[in-house]
C-alpha positions in Angstrom: 79.4 140.3 75.5 79.3 137.2 77.7 82.3 134.9 77.3 81.8 131.6 75.4 84.7 129.9 77.2 83.9 130.8 80.8 81.1 129.8 83.3 79.9 132.0 86.1 79.7 131.0 89.8 75.8 131.0 89.7 75.8 128.8 86.6 78.3 126.3 88.0 76.7 126.2 91.5 73.5 124.9 89.8 75.4 121.9 88.4 77.4 120.9 91.5 76.1 117.7 93.1 74.2 116.5 90.0 75.0 113.3 88.2 75.9 115.2 85.0 78.0 117.8 86.6 81.2 118.8 84.7 84.5 117.6 85.9 86.1 120.3 88.0 89.9 120.7 87.8 91.7 122.9 90.4 95.0 124.3 89.0 95.8 126.8 91.8 99.5 127.1 92.4 101.1 125.8 95.6 101.5 129.3 96.9 97.8 130.1 96.7 96.3 126.8 97.8 97.5 126.9 101.5 95.9 130.3 102.0 92.5 128.6 101.7 93.0 124.8 101.5 89.4 124.0 100.5 88.2 122.6 97.2 85.2 123.0 95.1 83.0 119.9 95.5 84.3 116.8 93.7 87.2 118.8 92.2 90.6 117.3 91.3 93.9 119.1 91.8 96.2 119.1 88.8 99.5 121.0 87.9 98.9 123.4 85.1 102.4 123.0 84.0 101.8 119.3 83.0 98.5 119.7 81.3 99.8 118.1 78.1 100.5 114.9 80.1 97.2 114.6 81.9 94.7 116.2 79.4 93.8 112.8 77.8 92.5 111.6 81.2 89.5 113.8 80.7 88.6 112.9 77.1 84.9 112.5 76.7 84.1 114.8 79.7 82.9 118.3 80.1 85.4 120.2 82.2 85.5 123.4 84.2 89.0 124.7 85.2 89.5 126.7 88.4 92.5 128.9 89.3 92.8 131.6 92.0 91.1 134.4 90.1 89.9 132.9 86.8 92.7 134.5 84.7 95.8 133.1 82.9 96.1 129.7 84.5 92.5 128.4 84.2 92.0 130.1 80.8 95.3 128.6 79.5 94.5 125.1 80.8 91.0 125.3 79.4 92.3 126.4 76.0 94.8 123.5 76.0 92.0 121.1 76.8 89.8 122.5 74.0 92.9 122.0 71.7 92.7 118.3 72.8 89.0 118.1 71.8 87.7 118.3 75.4 84.9 120.8 76.0 86.4 123.0 78.7 85.5 126.3 80.4 87.2 128.4 83.0 85.4 129.6 86.2 84.8 133.3 85.9 86.5 135.0 88.9 88.1 131.7 89.9 88.3 130.2 93.4 88.1 133.7 95.0 84.7 134.4 93.4 83.3 131.0 94.4 84.4 131.4 98.0 83.1 135.0 98.2 79.7 133.9 97.0 79.4 131.4 99.9 79.2 128.5 97.5 80.0 125.0 98.9 83.6 124.1 99.5 85.1 120.9 100.8 87.7 120.8 103.6 90.6 119.2 101.8 92.3 118.0 105.0 89.2 115.8 105.7 89.6 113.8 102.5 91.4 110.5 103.2 94.7 109.6 101.4 94.2 108.4 97.9 95.4 105.1 96.3 97.9 104.8 93.5 95.2 105.7 91.0 94.1 108.8 92.9 91.0 107.3 94.4 89.8 107.3 98.0 88.9 103.8 99.1 86.2 103.1 101.7 84.9 99.9 103.4 81.7 99.2 105.3 79.2 96.4 106.2 77.5 94.5 103.4 73.8 94.7 102.6 73.4 98.5 102.9 70.0 100.1 103.5 70.2 103.8 104.2 73.3 105.4 105.7 75.6 103.0 103.7 74.1 104.3 100.5 73.8 107.9 101.6 77.5 108.2 102.4 78.8 106.8 99.1 76.3 109.1 97.3 77.7 112.2 99.2 81.3 111.2 98.6 80.8 110.6 94.8 78.8 113.7 94.2 80.7 116.1 96.4 84.1 114.7 97.4 85.6 112.1 95.1 83.7 110.9 92.0 86.0 108.0 91.6 85.8 106.7 95.1 85.9 102.9 95.6 83.4 101.3 98.1 84.0 97.8 99.5 81.1 96.0 101.2 82.2 93.0 103.4 80.9 91.0 106.3 80.6 93.2 109.4 83.2 91.4 111.4 85.8 91.8 108.6 85.5 95.5 108.1 88.5 96.5 110.4 90.8 93.9 108.9 89.9 94.7 105.3 90.4 98.4 106.1 93.9 97.6 107.5 95.0 95.2 104.7 93.6 97.2 101.8 94.2 100.7 103.0 90.5 101.5 103.1 88.7 103.9 105.3 86.1 102.2 107.5 82.7 103.9 107.9 79.3 103.3 109.5 80.6 100.8 112.1 81.1 101.3 115.8 84.3 102.7 117.1 85.6 104.5 114.0 85.8 108.2 113.0 83.3 108.1 110.2 80.3 106.8 112.1 77.2 107.8 114.1 77.7 110.5 116.8 75.0 110.8 119.3 71.6 111.0 117.6 73.2 111.9 114.3 74.1 109.3 111.6 77.2 108.8 109.5 75.8 111.0 106.7 75.6 113.9 109.2 79.2 113.2 110.3 80.4 113.4 106.7 78.5 116.6 106.0 80.0 118.2 109.1 83.6 117.0 108.6 83.8 117.8 104.9 82.3 121.3 105.6 79.3 120.7 103.3 76.7 122.5 105.4 74.4 123.8 102.7 70.7 124.0 103.0 69.8 121.2 100.5 72.2 118.8 102.2 71.0 119.7 105.7 67.4 119.1 104.6 68.4 115.7 103.0 70.3 114.8 106.2 67.1 115.1 108.2 65.4 112.7 105.9 68.3 110.2 106.0 68.6 110.5 109.8 64.9 109.9 110.3 64.9 106.8 108.0 68.2 105.4 109.3 67.5 105.8 113.0 63.8 104.8 113.1 62.7 108.4 113.9 60.2 108.7 111.2 58.6 111.6 113.0 61.5 113.9 112.2 60.2 114.8 108.7 57.3 113.6 106.7 59.5 112.3 103.9 61.4 109.9 106.2 58.9 107.1 106.0 58.7 107.0 102.2 62.4 107.3 102.0 62.9 104.3 104.2 60.3 102.3 102.2 62.1 103.0 99.0 65.5 102.1 100.6 64.2 98.8 101.9 62.6 98.1 98.6 65.9 98.6 96.8 67.6 96.3 99.3 65.2 93.5 98.3 65.7 94.1 94.6 69.4 93.6 94.4 71.6 90.8 95.6 74.8 92.5 94.7 75.6 95.5 96.9 77.3 97.5 94.2 74.3 97.1 91.9 72.2 98.3 94.8 74.5 101.3 95.3 74.2 102.3 91.7 70.4 102.1 91.8 70.4 104.0 95.1 72.4 106.8 93.6 69.3 107.8 91.5 67.1 107.8 94.6 69.5 110.2 96.4 69.9 112.3 93.3 66.1 112.7 93.1 65.7 113.6 96.8 68.6 116.0 96.6 66.9 117.8 93.7 63.7 117.9 95.7 65.5 119.3 98.8 67.2 122.0 96.6 64.5 123.0 94.2 61.0 121.5 94.9 60.1 121.7 98.5 57.4 124.3 97.9 55.9 122.6 94.9 52.7 120.7 95.4 50.7 118.4 93.1 47.0 117.6 92.9 44.8 115.8 90.5 42.3 116.5 89.1 42.8 120.2 89.0 39.8 122.5 88.8 37.1 119.8 89.1 36.2 116.6 87.2 38.9 114.7 85.4 38.7 114.8 81.6 
């Protein structure tokens, strides 16, 4: 009989990267983590021994707990969270099953240091269009759901980064930026180890729209038009980012699930 308190790798992999994905909590012990220091996308590391202290942090969320093999630690933590009224499941087979299935993993060493609230903080140029929306989308969906993004005048990005402990991106002369013909979104996919088919397909669209190479893929022109339209709709950069998240969510789902689907109307002759 299937477990009612566990989720399988195929089931969870269909949720990763989506706006309503469950919160993922990695409770692997310090002896296991160094053996493969990667993380499930957007997961958070927590100490299983202090679950009673941090459980309330996830009130109102659906949670999946991951340990090394999906046994005592993840099942115990998930049970404790359920005791606290938090819907929680353990990952069947744990981290080892996820890695063995070739499911996406994030290179933990690539994630910048976090602030006192456990968030990564990033800074870039104001008035984002394509790459400066794409990168925050990738980070929030696959790396750090709580990431903070600061948009400032271009000339101020380096000093804001220094004074506020933020990571500069998509400006010249920094690590997280364009490399050759590839844009910052490509760089982040590469550095975080997120080379999966759907993201690679989306990266081509982003690259074509961001670097005026609309011949790369047919979707690039429409994607650029939508991005520029959003930039005209919102004066506030953070409001534009929130609106742009939906655009990227939709294109990611198309890249993952709908590239073979076509649509035509009317079907079979005259419209009724």
